[in-house]
C-alpha positions as CSV (number, residue, x, y, z in Angstrom):
1,X,0.0,0.2,0.0
2,X,1.2,3.5,-0.7
3,X,2.2,5.7,1.8
4,X,0.1,9.3,2.2
5,X,1.9,12.4,1.6
6,X,3.3,14.1,4.7
7,X,4.7,17.6,3.9
8,X,8.1,18.4,5.1
9,X,8.3,19.6,8.5
10,X,11.5,22.0,7.7
11,X,10.6,24.1,4.8
12,X,14.1,25.9,5.2
13,X,15.8,22.7,4.1
14,X,13.7,22.9,0.8
15,X,15.4,24.1,-2.3
16,X,14.7,27.4,-3.3
17,X,13.1,28.4,-6.6
18,X,16.0,29.6,-8.2
19,X,18.0,26.5,-7.4
20,X,15.3,24.4,-8.9
21,X,15.2,26.3,-12.0
22,X,18.8,26.4,-12.3
23,X,18.9,22.4,-12.1
24,X,16.1,22.4,-14.9
25,X,18.2,24.4,-16.9
26,X,21.3,22.2,-16.3
27,X,19.1,18.9,-17.2
28,X,17.9,20.7,-20.3
29,X,21.3,21.6,-21.5
30,X,22.6,18.3,-20.6
31,X,19.9,16.5,-22.6
32,X,20.6,18.8,-25.6
33,X,24.2,18.0,-25.7
34,X,23.6,14.3,-25.4
35,X,21.1,14.4,-28.2
36,X,23.8,16.4,-30.4
37,X,26.3,13.8,-29.3
38,X,23.9,10.8,-30.4
39,X,23.0,12.6,-33.7
40,X,27.0,12.9,-34.3
41,X,27.3,9.3,-33.8
42,X,24.5,8.3,-36.1
43,X,25.5,10.6,-38.7
44,X,29.1,9.0,-38.5
45,X,27.9,5.5,-39.0
46,X,25.6,6.6,-41.9
47,X,28.2,8.5,-43.4
48,X,30.6,5.4,-43.0
49,X,28.5,3.2,-44.8
50,X,27.4,5.9,-47.5
51,X,31.0,6.1,-48.4
52,X,31.3,2.4,-48.7
53,X,28.2,2.1,-50.9
54,X,29.5,5.1,-53.0
55,X,32.7,3.1,-53.5
56,X,30.9,0.2,-54.7
57,X,28.9,2.3,-57.1
58,X,32.3,3.7,-58.2
59,X,33.6,0.3,-58.9
60,X,30.5,-0.8,-60.8
61,X,30.6,2.4,-63.0
62,X,34.1,2.0,-64.1
63,X,33.4,-2.0,-64.7
64,X,30.2,-0.9,-67.1
65,X,32.5,1.8,-68.7
66,X,35.0,-1.3,-69.4
67,X,32.1,-3.5,-70.8
68,X,30.9,-0.3,-72.8
69,X,34.2,0.2,-74.5
70,X,34.6,-3.5,-75.4
71,X,31.0,-3.6,-76.8
72,X,31.7,-0.3,-79.0
73,X,34.7,-1.8,-80.3
74,X,32.7,-5.1,-81.2
75,X,30.0,-2.9,-82.8
76,X,32.7,-0.8,-84.7
77,X,34.5,-3.9,-85.9
78,X,31.0,-5.7,-86.8
79,X,29.8,-2.9,-88.9
80,X,33.4,-2.5,-90.6
81,X,32.8,-5.7,-92.3
82,X,29.6,-3.8,-94.0
83,X,30.9,-0.1,-94.6
84,X,34.6,-0.2,-93.9
85,X,36.2,0.3,-90.5
86,X,36.6,4.1,-90.8
87,X,32.8,4.5,-91.9
88,X,32.1,2.1,-88.9
89,X,34.2,4.4,-86.4
90,X,32.1,7.4,-87.6
91,X,28.8,5.7,-87.0
92,X,29.6,4.3,-83.7
93,X,30.9,7.7,-82.6
94,X,27.8,9.4,-83.8
95,X,25.4,6.9,-82.0
96,X,27.4,7.8,-78.4
97,X,27.3,11.6,-79.6
98,X,23.3,11.1,-79.6
99,X,23.3,9.2,-76.2
100,X,25.5,11.9,-74.7
101,X,23.0,14.8,-76.0
102,X,19.8,13.0,-74.7
103,X,21.7,12.4,-71.2
104,X,22.8,15.8,-71.0
105,X,19.4,17.7,-71.9
106,X,17.5,14.9,-69.5
107,X,20.2,15.9,-66.8
108,X,19.8,19.5,-67.4
109,X,15.8,19.1,-67.2
110,X,16.4,17.6,-63.6
111,X,18.6,19.9,-62.6
112,X,16.4,23.0,-63.3
113,X,13.6,21.3,-61.4
114,X,15.5,21.1,-58.0
115,X,13.8,23.3,-55.7
116,X,15.9,23.1,-52.7
117,X,14.4,22.3,-49.3
118,X,11.4,24.9,-48.8
119,X,9.5,23.1,-46.4
120,X,12.7,23.4,-43.9
121,X,13.2,27.3,-45.1
122,X,9.4,27.6,-44.0
123,X,9.8,25.9,-40.8
124,X,13.0,27.7,-40.0
125,X,11.1,30.9,-40.5
126,X,8.4,30.0,-38.0
127,X,11.0,29.2,-35.0
128,X,11.3,32.8,-34.0
129,X,7.7,33.2,-33.9
130,X,7.6,30.3,-31.6
131,X,9.8,32.0,-29.1
132,X,8.1,35.3,-28.8
133,X,5.7,36.1,-26.1
134,X,1.9,36.8,-26.5
135,X,2.7,40.4,-25.8
136,X,5.2,40.4,-28.5
137,X,2.8,39.1,-30.9
138,X,0.1,42.1,-30.4
C-alpha cells in the first residue's frame, strides 16, 4: 500500500525556486548535449556506410564503362565488315554523341526542377515566432 503524502516539517531545508530552475536548466542543457552527441554518432555511422556504398557504385561504374568500351569496339569491328572500318568508327561515334546529347538534356531538365529545401526554409522562418511571448505578437 502506498504511503500518504506528508509535508516536509522543515521548509527551510527545501530548495529555493532559483535552485530548482537552475537544476532544470542544467538538465535541459545536458539533454541537448546528449542529443547532439547521439546525432553525431548516428551521422558518422551513416556516412561510413554511404562512403562504402559510393565506392561500390564507383567500381560498378568503372566496370560498366569497360564493358561499354569493349561493346563499342565490337560494334565498330562488326560494322566494319559492312561499311569499312573508318565509316563504322564514325557511325559508332555518332551513336555515342546522340546518347550523350540526350542524357545531357535530360540531366539539365532534372537540375532545373530542383527546388532545394522549401519546407525546411518555411519551418525555420516559424521558429522565431514560437519564442515570442503573447505580448510580442500583438
